[in-house]
N, C-alpha and C positions, 0 to 999 in steps of 0.2 A: 693655228698659231704660227707666227713668223719668229724665228730665232733671232734674238738681238744680243750679240756678244758684247756690245758696249754698255748695255744697261741691265738692270735687274729685270729679267724676263717675266712676262705674265705667266701665271701658273696654269698649264693646260690640263685640261682634263684629258648571246647565243647560247646560243644553245650549248650547254656544257656537254661533254663527251666529244670534244673537238680539239684541234691543236691551236694554240695561241702564241703569237710571236710579236715582239716589239721592235720598232725601228728608231734609230737615233737621230738627234738633232744637232750634234756638235760636229765640228770639222773632223774630229777623230772618227765619229760614227759614219760620216760621209765617206771617209777613206775606206772604212771596213766594208762598206757595201760594194765597192768596186774591187777591192783587193783585201779580203778578210785577213786579219792578223790576230794573233793571240791576245786575249785580254790580260792586262797587267795591272790596271788601276781599280781599286775598289770605288764604290759609290757611297756617298754620305749625304746627309741633309746639310744644306748651307747654314752658315752661322746665324743668319737672320730667320731661319726656319721656314723659308718660303719656297724652296726649290731643291733639286738634287744637283750635286756637283761631284766631279771626280776628286778623289782625295789629294792626289799630288798636283795635278795641273790646275785644279780649281775651276775648270771649264764646266759649263752647264751640261747636264745629262737629262734628256727627256725620254722616258720609257715609251716605246712604241712597238707593238708587235702582236703576238698571238698566244692564246691558251693552247697547250699541246697535250692531248690525252692519248694519241696514237691513232690507229686506223679506226674509222667510224664504227661504233658499237663495241669496241674493245678499249682496254686501257693500256697505256705504255708498258706497265710492269707485267702485263699478261702476255706480251709479245716480244719483249726485248731480248730474251734469251735465244729465241729461234729466228728472230727477224731484225737483228741489229742493223743490217744493211739498210733496211727501210728507215730506221731511226736516223741514221747518218744522212740519208738522202733528204728526209724531211727537214732536218736542221739546216742543211745547205740550201734547200729550195726556199725556205722561209727567210733565210738570210738574204737571198737574192731579191726578195720582196721588200727588203729594207728593214727587217726586224733587227732590233738591238737587244731584245729581251724575250725570253720564252717562259711561260708559266707552266710548271709541271705539277701534277697532282699525285701525291703519295698516299697509298692505302695503309691503314694500320696493320691489316693481316699480311701484307707483304713483308713487313719488317719485324713484327712482334710474333714470335712463335709461342710465347707464354708471357705472363705479366712482367717477368724480369729477364726474359731471354729474347735475343734478337737473331735475325737471319743474316749471317755474315756474308753469304754469297750475294744476297740482294743489296746489301750495303755496299759491297764492292762494285756492283753494277751501277749503283747510283754515283759512285765516284767516277766510273768510266763515262757516265753521261755528262758529268760536270767537266771532265776533260774535253769531251766533244764540244760542249758549249764554249769553253774557253778558246779552243782552237778555231772555232767558226765565228767568234766575235759576238756571242750571244750571252748577255747576262741572264741569270736564272732567278725567277720568282718561285721559291720552293714552298708550295702549299701542301700542308700535311693533314694527318688524321682522317683521311677520306675513308668512307664506307660506301662507296658508290655501288658496287656490285654485292648483293646479299651473299652470294656464295663465296665471296672473299672475306667476309666478316667472321672472325673466329667465334665459335659457339661459347667459349669461356668468357669472351669479352662482353657480350651482351648480358651475361649473368651477373656481372659485377655490380656492386653498389656504386653510387655516384662518386664517393671519395676514392674507392679503389680504381674506378674507371679513370679518374683524373690522374692517379698515380701512374697508370699504364701510359696515359698520354704524355706525361712528363718524361717517362722512360723512353718513349718513342722519340721525343724531341731531343733528348740527350744523345741518343744514338745517331740521329740525323746530323746534329750539330758537330759531333766528333768527325764525321765525314766532311762536312762543309767548312769547318774552321780553317782559317788561313787562305781560303780560296777567293781571290778577287772577283771571280765570275759570279759569286753568289750575291745577287742584288738584295734579296730580302727573304725573311721567313714569314709566311702567312700562316698563322696558327691553325686555322680551320676554315674551310669554305662554308660560308653562310650558317654560322652557329645561331641557335635560338634557345630561348628559355621558356618552358611552359609544360603543363601537364599533358600527357598523352591520353588518348581515348581509351577507356577500359578494355575495349575489344581490339585494340591495335596490336597486330602481331609483331610489329617492329617499333616498339615505343621510343627508341632513341632516334629514329630516322623519319624523315618527311621529304617532301619535294620530289616525289617520283616523276621521272621524265624519261620515256623510252627505255624503261626497265632499269634505270639507274636512280639512285637517291642522292641528291645534291645538298640537302638540308639536314642538319644534325642537331639534336638537343644536347646541350651541355648539362642541363638539369631538367628532369621530368617530374620533380617533386620539390618545388621551391619552398614550401612550408611558409614560415613567417619571415623569410629573408626577402629583401627587395631584389629586384632584377639587377640593379646596379651593384649591390653587394655580391651577388653571385658572379656577375660578369667580371668584376674587379678581381675577386679571389682566383678565378680561373685564369685570367690573363696574367696576373702576377705570378702564379705558380709555373705556367708554361714559359714565360719569358725568362724567369730565373733559371729554369732547367737549361734553356738554350745558352744563356750567358755564362754558365759554368764552363762552357767549352768554346764559345764564340761570342766575344763581347764587341765585335766590330760590325757585323751585318745588321741590317735594319729589320724592325719588327712591325707587323701589321695584321689586320684581320679583314678578310673580304666579306662584306656584309650585304644583306638584302636592303635596298633603300625603301624602308617602310614609308618614308615621307612621300614617295611617288604614289602610294596606295592610300595613305591617310595623311591629308595635308597638314594636320596638326601634330604628326608624330615627331618625337624628338630622338636624336641618336642615342643608342644604348652603349655600344662599344666605343663610341666617340663622344660620350658624355665626359665632362671633366674628370670625374672619379675614376673612369676606366682608361681614357685616352692618355693619361699621364705615363702609362707603361708602354705606349706605342709611339713609333717614330713618324708614321704618316698614315693617311686615311686611304682605305681601299673600298670602293663602292661598285656595285654591279647594276648597270643601267641599260635597259632595252627600251628605247623610246617607242611610243605608240603613235600611229598616224593621227594627225590632227591635234596632238597634245604636246607639241614640242615646247611651247612656252611653259606649260605646266611642269614638264620634266625638268626644264632648266631651273625653275623655281625650287623644285624638290631637291635637285642636286646641291643648290646653294645652302641648304640646311646643314650640309656636311662640311662646309667651309669653317673650320674651327681654329685657323691659325697654324695649321700644319700642311705640308705638301699633300696633294690629293692625286690619286691614280684611279681612273675608271678601269677597273681590273677585268671587267667583262662588258662588252657591247657588241651589237650586231644588228643589222636591219631585219630583225625577226618579225616585228609588228609594224614596221614602217618602211618607206623606200629609202634608197641611198641618199636622195636629195635631202630628205628630212633628217637623216642621221648626220649629214654634213652640217645642216643648220644647228643641230644640237652641239656638235663639236665646236663650231665657230662661236656659238653663243655662250660657251662656258670657258673660253680660252684664258680668261682672267682668273679663274679659280682652279683649273685642272692642270696638273703637271705631267701627265702621262696617260696613254691609252693602250689597252690590250683587247684585241678582238679574238677571232677564232680561225684556225686553219684546220681543214678537214682531211689532210693526208693526200691531197691531189693538187697538182699544179694548175695554173690557169688554163693551159692548153688541154690538160686531161679533163677538166670540167667542161670545156667547150666541145670536146669530142664525146662527152658522156651522154647517157640516155635518161638519166634521172630528171624528174621535174625541177629539182632544185639546182641542177648543174649550171644552168644559164645564170641564175641569180647569184650563185657563189662566184662564178667566173667574173661577173661584172663587179661584185663586191671586192674581190682580190685586186682587180685592176684599180678600182677606186682607192683602196687602202694603200697600195703601193704608191700611187701618184700623190695621195694626200700626205703621206709621210715625206715625200720629196718637197711638197709645197710648204709643209711645216718647217722644213729646214731651209727654205728660201732657195731651193734648187730648181732648175728648169726640168720640165717633165720629159 
């Protein structure tokens, strides 16, 4: 996508357990890449509901960057107390790659010590992380309620009823929103990574969780016993409860839910969290797309199912099942409906990947070079 400051711009559109950062497309963002300066302006949805703009200047903001989980195989919150220097280095390195946003993933067990009790020290560290983001020019996509590592999930949490579990989730978001309120660097709250609704198998040892990948669980049920309720009724009640909890303390930041694009798997699938009944509580669409080789047109068609008249961010993408050239085709082929892109950063620079001995190092180095240069092209800058 080429940034067009004189016209209403077109809406641009891995593997979790990685770091993701976003790069900007406005003159402000371009300045930050060469000489980062603290963030002072919030981001909002434009009046015509088609894109993101800065609150004061009104200039367009296009999220572009990386998911950030920490060092590969670990989570940020499992290492930041002892390895804060690594976090600072990673933020600054991703900024050099042109990111203007970073998506962070917060676990329930990190912040909730009991249904109504929070971990003050961890909340303070979250505030410190936001300070770092503001200083380095990175907006933050705050994704919450994660249960990625089983040993980080409180035993009392999984024993709760659905209603009580939702109450804990609301308490979690109230605590997070108190830390984030008034901070312009907070781009959005993502209520949960890839929530689903449906009954668990009778022999499932972790009935609330699914989507295991590399020892981590990225999919979570918000209801495992729908009963006579429709999926839309459950999704709306859950989204309404959590957005209300956040807005008690922060009525400025944007709300979204990062979803699995079922339309990519089932061509006739309709959005659930972005159905009219549920999406009215959310400010923009967040979808996770990993294109498959030879299926780029099919993937583009699936993405367009989520074009519902709100800004759209592809919150996760990576050439996991295709090459960089096909990923590029996917991005270019959806620049009229996508307003931002977030990929993955794995805790190593381009040069470190080039010097590495893992089979994936060469692939990731090439991808990071592409992502850096693509961000510049999106902003109409020379490589």
